[in-house]
N, C-alpha and C positions, 0 to 999 in steps of 0.2 A: 330479886323476884320474891313473891309470898311462899308460903308453904304449899298453897293449893295447885301453885304453878309446879312445883316440885313433883306433888302427886301424879300431876297428870304426865311430866316427863318420865316419871317411873312406869305409869301406865303404858306409855309407847313402848318402852322396852319391855314389860311385859306382853304386850300384842304381839311383838315380833317374836319372843320366844314362843308364845302361844300357836302361831302360825307355823312353826317347824315340828311341834309337837303332835302326836296322833290325837285326831279328833273323834272319829267312830272307827269302830269295828265290826266288818259285816262277816258273821260266823260261817255261811254257808259257802262264799266265795273266797273265805280266807284272805281279804284284804281288810288292810288298815288304811284309812284317808286322813291325811293331813291337809292341812292349808296350803301346802307347795306341792304335795303328790298324792293326786287323786287319781293315780294310774288304776286302769280296770272299770272306771265309772265315767259317765256323760257330765260331771260338775265341772269339768274345767280345773282352774287352780284358784279356788278364790283367795287364798291368802294373801296373792299379790296384790288385791285390790286393798286388804286390809294395811298391807306395809306402804302402799303408795298413799291412802289416807292417812296414816301415822306420820308419814313424812310431812305432808300440808299441814297437818296438825302442830308439828315442831317449828315448823316456818312460821305458821299465823301465831303460834304463842310468845316466839322470840320477837316479832316485829311490834314496836310500841305505838301501834296506831289504831285508831277507833274501827276502821274497816276491816282489821285484820282479825280483832276478836269477834266481829260480827260474821267473818266469813269462815272463821274457825266455829261458831255454832252451826254454820251449814255443813261443814266436814264432819264434824262429831255426829251429827244427825244422821247422815247418810251412811257413817260407819256404822252407828247403832242399828240401822234399818238392816245392813249388810248382814252384820251379826245374827240378827234375830231370823233373817232369810236362811242363814247358812245352819242355825241351830235346829231350825224347824225341817226345812227340805232334806238335809243331811242325815237326821236321826229319824225320819219318816218311816213309819212301818209300812212294806208293800208285801203283799201277797203271803200274809202271815207270819213273816220274818221281820223281828225288830233290829235295828242295828242297835250295838251297846255303845253308849256314849263314853268317850275317855276325859281323862283331865285336861286335854289340851281344849277341848270345847267349853269346858267352865271356865277356865283361865280367860278365854278369849272374850267370854261374856262377862267377866269381872273387869277386864281390862278396857273394854268399851264403856262400862256402865262409870268407871272412874276417870275416863277421858272426859264424857259427858259432863259429871258433876264438875270437873276441873275448868272445863269451858263454861260452863255457867256462872263461875266467880272469878272473871279474870281482874287482875291488877288496872285500875284505872290508869288509862295512858294521859301523860302531863301535857 
């Protein structure tokens, strides 16, 4: 495997870690929202989709076929879109109150960008 593939695999681990960390703090309701636990809100559990997409990313990265590399681009693009959606929706100011972004949200963004870069430069299948 090339070094860029190892970077992508490390990014998946960082993504899984970021999904369990706190993403947003809502001070008025004393809520801490993470990817796995968004209790008290109507956001659902957005981290589970990130974990599912990370699993598909791992599978497609390890399969040495052209179709897997192309499918991987679709997976990371959807993961990046879901990350941007979470970054914007969860930290949106409502009613004059702005939630505070925490470290997990920034790690999620970093991991998604690293996965995207790693998927753009795959090893050519033989």
